[in-house]
N, C-alpha and C positions, 0 to 999 in steps of 0.2 A: 790360309783363308778361313774365316769363321762364318758360321751360320747364325743369323740373329732374327728375332721376331720383334716388331714394333707394335705395342699396344696403342691404339688411337681411337678417339671419338669418331663418329661417322659423319659429322657435318662436313660440308664441302671444304671449309677452311681448315678444319683439323686434318682432313685427308690430304690437302695440299701440303700442309706442314710435314706430315709423316712421309709423304712421297718425296718431298724435298730432301729429308734426311736419308731416306732409302737410296736415292740417286747418288748422294755424296758418298755414302758407305760403299755402294756398288762400284763407284769409280775407283775406290781403293781396294777392290778385289774381294769384298765380303758378299755373301749371299744373304739377301734380306727379304723377309716376308712381312705382310701387314696383318694384324688382328684387329678388325673393326669392332667397336663396342658402343653400346648406348649407355650413357651415365644418368644418374639421378638428376643432375643439373639439366640434361637434355629433355628429361621427361616432365619435370615440374615447370610448367610455363605460365601458370595462372597467378603466381605469387612472386614477389621480389626475392632475389637470392638472399638478401640480408635477413629475410623472415624465415627461410627454410634451411639454413645451415651454411650459407656462404659459398665462396668459390670452390672450396674443397669438394663440393658435390660433383665437380667436373673431373676430379682426378681419382676419387676413391676406387671405383671399379677397375681403373687401369692399374692401380697399386696392387689390388687383389690378384690380377693377372700376373704381375711381376712376382708376387709372393709365392704363387702356386707354380711358377716356372712355365706358364703358358706363353709368357713374353719376356724379353730380355731388357727392353728399354721402352720408355713412354715419352712421347714428344708433347710438350705442353706450350701454350701461350703462357709466358712467365707470369703475366698479371693474374692468371687463374690459379697459380700454385700457392698454397698456404705458406705463410712465413716460416713455419717450423714443420719439417717433414717428419713422418712417423719414424720411430726407432728402426734402424736396419735399412733405411732408404737414404739415397744421396742424390744431390744435384750434380751430375757428372760433367755437364757441358752446358755452357751458355753460348749461343751462336751470335754472329754479327747481327746488329739490330737493323730492322727496317725502320721507316719513319715512325718515331714515337708519338707523334702529335694526334690530336683529335681532329675530326673532319665534320663539317656541316654539310648535310645532304638534304636537298629540297628540290621539288619539281617546279616550284613557283618563284622562289626567292634566291637571289644571288649570294646573299650573306646574311648572317644573323641580324645585323643592324637593319636590314630591309624588312624584317618581319613586322607586321602591324601589331599594335598594342593588343595584348590578350591572345596572341597566336599560340597554337598548341605545338609544343616541341616534345619529342619522345626520347627518353633515355632510361636505361635500367640501373644506372650507376649513381649512387649517392654523391660521389665526388663530382660528377658532372652536374647534378642537381644544384649543389651549393655554388659551384662556379658559374653556372648559367644564371642563377638568381643574382649573383654579384654583378654580372654583366647587364642583365635585363630583368629587373625585378617584376616587370609587368607581364612577363610571359606565363602561360599556363603549361606547367611541365607535367607530362603524363608518363606512366610506366611503359616500357617497351622491352619485352622479352622475346626469346627465340634466337635461332642462329641468324647469320648475316642475311641470307636470302629471305628468311621470314620477316626480318625487320624492314628490309627494303620493300617487300610486298605490302606490308601494312602501310608504309608511306605512300606507295603507288595506289593503294585502295582509298586514299584520302583520309585516313584516320589522323594524320598529323600534317602540320604545315611544314615541318622540318624535323630531322632527327640528327642526333650526334653519335658518331661511330668512331672507332679507331681507324686512322688512315691506313695503318699497316695491313689490316685484313682486306680492305678494299683494293689496295695495290697488289697484294699477293694473288687475289682472284681475278685480276685483270679488270677491276671495276673502278679504276681511278677516274674514269670519265664521269662517274656519278658525283664526285666531290665538287661542291660549289665553292667551299672556302676551307682552307686549312688554318686552324687556330694556332697562332704562335704561343709557345709556352708562357710568354709574359702575360697573355690574356686568359689562357686556359691551360693550367699546368697538368701534364699527363699523370696517369697512374704509375705507381712503382712497377717497373718491369715491362711497361707497355711497348709493344713492337719487337720484343726480344723472344726468342724461342729457348726454352730450357729442356734438357733431357734428363729424365729421372731413371735411376737404376737401383737395384739392390746394392747396398754399400759393399757387400762382400765380392761383387763381381768385378774384380780387377781387370779381367779380360775385356769386358765391355767398355770400362773406363778408358783403357788403353786404345781401343779402336776409335773411341769418340774424341780423344785428345786433339787430333788434327782439325776437328771441326770447330773448336772453341775459339772465341774472340776475346782476348784478354781485356781490352779497354771497355767493351760492352759489359763483360762479367763484373769488372770493378764498379762501373757506374750503377748497374742494377743491384749489386750487393749493398752499395750505399743507400740506394732508394728503399730496398727491402728492409734495411736496418732501421730506417725511420719508422716504417710501418710496424715492424716487430716491437720496437721500443714503445710505440704508442698502443701496444696490444692489438695490432692491426688485423682486421678481417675486412671482408668486403662490406660489412655493415658499418664501416667507419668512413665518413666523408673526408678522405685524406688523399692528397696528391703529393708526389715526390718525383723529381726529375733531375738527373745529374748528367753533366757532359764535361769532357776534358777541354781545357784551354792550356796548351802546353803540358807540363807535368802536373798542373793543378786540376783537381776535380772540383767543379763548381756544382754545388747541390742546393736546389731550391725545394721548399716544401710549403704546403698550405693545408689548413684544416678549417672546415666550415661547420657552423652549427645548424643541423637540419631543422631544429625547432625555431631558430631565430634567423629569418632571412637577412642577409647582408652582413652577418657576423663572420668575418674571414680573418684568420690568423696566419700570417706568413712568416717564414724564417729561412735564412740562407747562410751558407758558410762555404769555404773553399780550403783545400789543403793538398799537400803533395801526397798522392796515394799510389802506392806501388804493389800492395798486396791486399788480400781480402780482409785482414784484420784492420788495416788502416781505413779501408772503405767502410767497414762496420762502425769504427770509432767516429768517423765523420757523420754517418747517419745518426748515431746516438746523440752526438752533439747538437745536430739540427733538431732532433726530436725534443731535446731538453729546452731548446729555445722556443719551440712551439708551445710546450707546456708552460713555460715562463710567461708566454704571451696570452695564456688563458685557454689553450686547447686542452681537451680532456679525452 
């Protein structure tokens, strides 16, 4: 039996994720403690992430805890994890994915199509901004930052007619009842890694990697590896309006991606490809091929 400490952000969703991993490891006989932390990304709420350093702001402090030996593993929403980890760190486990789709939440309207012209929709994601503009160019899209509960409270306070959130977070916190409409990937393509949990460790910690191995889900890992390769190949950060979503059909991994121009509403470049994918190298190659198609179509 091993003793492990999980570094986690202190938002309700981050704690749910950490406790979920804690329970799975404890079922396998390990003793697991949690180390709650507040990250830069949690503290800076008045500016969009793309302006203050990107999604990596949510993982930096957790990585410092790993480096200093105060924690052995960190549980992340994979869409918050930068495409390239710092030297000496590794993604040791990707778990089975929850619903990867986006959800429309509103107190007044049943679906996006029901919103009146000029209605205010909240989102903090450039990807969602360009995809929403493609669906409804008449809407007024306003920034929305904060953890899940904060975003819902801003909606309930009447600041927005509707907001767009990841379905996975709402479902994990028992808030699926708030979802009015789930967007199919054909209308609103998810972010790379959306709905999946990734566990980061120090690369040298073979003992932790071994303990985490039974928690990994290979088909999810391959799908998100392809998605993240699109993003990495495009120089991906959260300041890029990029979507990528992969799913298996038999042994073929189908990968769709989209890039939107934040300065030119309605400019959306789409690309897709499929291939037999059995390992991470093949997944990455598929992602790079789709990224090349995006660039050929005018994405930058």
